N, C-alpha and C positions, 0 to 999 in steps of 0.2 A: 352211517353206523350209531350217531345219535340217537336217530328215530328209531333203530332196532332197539336201541337200551333202554328206551322209553316203554318200549311195546312189551318187551319177552321179560325185563326184571322185574317190574311187581307180580306177573304170572309165575314167573320162577320161585319168587319168594313164597305166594300164596301156596302152590302147589308142593314148596317144602315143607309149608307148616301143619296144611293137611296131612300131608305123610307122616308126620311127627304124631300129629293128633290121634291118629287111627292103631299107634303103635299098641302091643299087648301091653306094654308098662306103661301102669296108668300115670306117670310122674308129670311128664309135657304137659297133659289134660289140665291134671289139678294145678302144676304152675301155672299156666297160662289164664284159666276159670279163676283162682283165687291171687293169683300175682304176688300179693304178700301175706305173711304171716297173721294171724289172729289170735288174741288169748282164748276164743272158744274153739279153736282146730282141733278140739277132742273130737267134736263133735263132726266132722268127716273123715278120720281114722278107727279101723279099728283097735280095739283096745284089750289091754290086760287089766282084773281089777289086783289091785295092792290092796289085802283086805285088811280091816282094823279089828283090835281086841275089845277089850273092857276098855269105856271111852273112861279117861280121867279129865274132868273139868278144869279149866283153869281158873285161879282163885279171884276174886274181883274185889279190886282195891276198892275202899270206902270211900274215897273218892274220885271212882268212874265218872268219867266224861263232865267232869266240872270244869275242865278247859274247854273254853269257847273259841273257834277258829274265827281269825280275826278275817278281815277282806281280804289281806294280802295272803294268809294262808290259802282261802279258797281261791283266790286267784290262780297261787301255784296248783291246787287241784285241780280246776278246771283246764288250765294251761295245757298239762300233761295228761288228760281225761283219766285222773284217778279214778279206780271202782273201789280199793279197799286202803286204809289206813289203819293201822293197830299197833299201840305202844303197850310194852310188858317190863315193869318192873319190879326187884326183887319178888319175882316168879308170878305177880298179879297184875291184871288186865286195869291199866289204867287210862285207856283211851281206845275209842273204836268208832268210827266212821265208813259207811258204804255212799256209793254212786251207782246212777244207771240201773236201779234196781237189783245191783247185786247185795246180798246178804251175809251172814257169818258162814253160813252152809253153800253158798255157791261156787261152783268149781271152776277153776281157771287154769291157763296153761303157764307152766312155771319157764319153758323154754329153757335157757341154760343155767338157772339154776338148779335143774337135774344134775349139771356135772359135779355140784358141788356135794349131792346126795350120791352119787357114784362114789366120790372121794370116801365118805363116810364107811361104804360098803366095803372098798378094800382094806380100808383100816380094821376093819372087822373080821374080815378073812384073814388078814395077818394075824389077828389076835387070836383066832381060832386054830392058828395053824396049818389052815388051807392055800395058805399062799405063804412062801418062802420069807419073803421081803421087798420091799420098793428096790432093792436092787438087782433083783432076779430078772433076767431075760425076758422078756415077753415070750420068745419063742420055746422056752419051758411049759409055758400052758397053751399056747398057739403056735405048734408044728407049722400048719398051713401058711404063715405070715412069712413071707419068702422077701425076708430084708436080709441075705446074705451078707452084703458090703460092710455093713455095721451091726454092732451089739447094741441095739433101744433095749431099755431098761423101763421096767414097770414106775420107775421116779421120772425117764427121760416123758413118760405121757402126762405123767400126774402134771409136770410141771410146764406142760406144752414147749419141752424141749426136745423132740423127737427129730426133727429135721426130717421129716416125710412131707410130700409134695402133696399139698392139698389147696384147692382154690375154696376161697371161704369167702365167697360172694353169696349175702341172700335175696339181691334183687336181679339177677342173671337167671332167667330160667334154662339157660346148660350149662351153670357151674354143677360141681359134683357135689356141693352142698344142696344145692336145690334137689337135687337127684336124691339125696340122702333122706331130705325133709318128705318130698311127694311120692318118691319113689317106692320099690316093692323088695330091693336087697339091699339094704343097709349095711350089714354084717361084710358082705361081699365087696361091697365099695372100701371100707377100711380096709380089709385084708389085703385088697390090692394097692394101696397107697404105697408108693415106694420113695427110698430114701434119696435126696438131693442132696444133703450137706451130712454132717458127724451131727451126733447127738449130743446133749449138754454144751451147748454151745450158745445158739440163739435161742430165745423165744418167739415162737410163734401161733398164734391163737388158732388151733383147728379143731374141729368136728372128729378128724378119723381118730385121736387120741384119745377121747371119749368113749369113742365106741369100739375102741380096741379094748379099753378098759373093761367095760363091762361083757366083753367075750372073756376075758380072764376071769373074770367073776361067774363067770356060766359055767366057764370049764371046771373052774376048781371046787364050786359048791354043788355040781349038777344039775343047779335049777336055774329057773326063769330068774332074771335079776328082781321080775316085780314080786316072787314070791319069795325071794331072799332081803326083799327090802321089807313084805310085810312081817316076815319072822322076826328080823332083827332090829327093825326101826318102826313099822307104824303101830304094830302091835304092843310092843314094851313102852311106846313114847304116849300110849292111851288116843290116839286120835279119834275124834269124832265121829268120822266120815271113812267110808272107803276111797282111797285115791284110783286112779287107774293110770296105766302107762301106754301110751300111744305105739301101735306097731307097723311095722311097715307094711304087713298083708294080714289077712284072716289067720289066727293061729303061728303067726311071724314071728319077729325079732322085736324086742323095744327099743325105739328110736333113744337109747339111751344119754345121747347128747343134749336131748331136749325133751320136751311133752312128757315129764311126771305131770299129774292133773290133780289138783287138791285147791282147798280155800283158805285163805289169809291165816286163821286162826291153829290150823293143824300145821301148815308150813312153817309158823313160829318154835313150834316144838323142836323142828330141827336146829334152828338158831339158840334155842334154851338147850339142849343138850350141848352144845358147842359151848355155850355161857359158862356151863356147870361143867367144862372140862369132860366131858363122857361120860357125867354120871345123872342119872334119873331117876330120883325116888330111893336116895340109896343104892342104887343097882349098876353096875359099869355095865355100861352099851358098848364102848369105844374105848381105846387105852389113852391114857392120858399123854403119854409119850408121842402117838401116833399122832393127835390133835396138835401137840406143841411142833412137828415136823411140819403139818399140812399148812399152819398160820404162820410160818417162817417164811420170810422172802427169800427166793431161788435168784439170789444174788451171783451166782455163779454163771447163769445165763445175764445175755444183753439184749436190750431191744433193738427197735429199727433205729434208733438213735447214737447206737452203741453204747447206752449206759447200763450200767448192774439194774436188772430186774429188781427192784422195791416193791412191788404192786401185787406179786401174785406166789402164792404156794401151790399146793397140792388142790386144784382146783378150786381155789378160793380167792378170793380178792382180799386184799390187804391196803389200808389207807390212815391218815392221820389228818382231823380237823382241828384247827383250833388247840392243837396238842394234845388233843383226845384221839387214842387209836381207835380203830374198828377193822372189823372183819365182813365180809357181807358173802353172799350168793347173788347171782343178778342174771337177769333175762333179756332179751331184745328188746323187749317193749317195756323197759323201765319197771322189772319185776325184782324185789329187793327183800332177801332176807338178812338183815344188820345187826352184828353183835357189838354192842359197846361195853367191854368189860368195865372199865372204871365208874359209869354208873350202874353196872349190875341190870343191864339196860338190850333188850331184843325189840326191834319193829319190821313191820313187814308194810311193804307198798307191794300194792298191785295195780295196772291199768292199761292203758293203750299206745303211751308215747313215752320218751324218754326226751332227755337235751340232744342235742346234736355236739356240742360242744365238750371236748374233754380237757381235763385237767391232770396232767401226770397220768393218762391212762384209765381216769376215773370219769364219769360221764357229770356232767356239772350238776344235774338234778341230785343226784343224791345229797351232797351236802346242804341241801337247803331242806330236804330231808328230816337229815340227823338236825339242822338247826331246830326244825319244828318239834321233834321229838324231845328234844333237850328242855325246849320252852313249856313242853307238855310237863316234863318231868320236876322241872323246878314250881311249877304250879300246884305240886301236892307235897 
């Protein structure tokens, strides 16, 4: 029997892999070929343009780049394979550096920083009256969302408290998250997510929540989310370059949980908008009241240690470092848009790696980047 197992088991595995490889849905082929996500993945997916409007350049501080990176700073950047680090204080660019041939115009994937952009779009749609409130049931906008067991609300999706079943595994080629990333029916996957626990109880960070929010935006605005982003954010914020949003297939749906593609300077505009409490050059983009809610910890939820969630709001991360509060968007490979209100500061870090260590749900490397941004600020 053992001899038969040795002979036939490898053959069976090879046959199964070949069978999966030739399926019409390309997700498994992509998952095996690429295996892990990369900041240049926008090149392998169809995409939809997020059009820019009239460019509004950043002001450049008289002290721009007077801070010289120390050997310790350089080690930090090299260790996590940083490609971009920029700091904006008092609405002026005070520091900017790039690595690996990246420049101020180089496009890079945002990964889950896109979730924070989706949150802003929900707020804007509420301000416009296209969405009633965060307490509206998801089924009001997506009747086909079949979760009759519980009344899941927009707030439940925003706070990652939906109670939906979803395998948030990034390194398993068979997980539903891998299928959402590499596959061709991302909205269908999200719509089929089933409730396994009551909403508004437990925090569980899952892709389905953000994808469902994007479907709500599309239904409420009758526009692809890329078009709505262009109209309500990218053009008003004066982005220099067109952005793109990766699609699940040609002319398909945006992978809204990730895959918004832009550059460091234009990503920073999202942070500056939040720092400005929703204002941009005297114009209201998103209401102050929505942002206040979005940046308030969802303490009515509990984490996996049964502790109140003090680190997450409406698709935005919330933290404190050396008694300084900060808010941020983050992506899986250490993509960060960080807002430090006390210092009137925004910084963006892009790159290939992040720390494996977590401190109260925050990756350890972000604290090093905050320290560096504060050092740069004190220099000026």
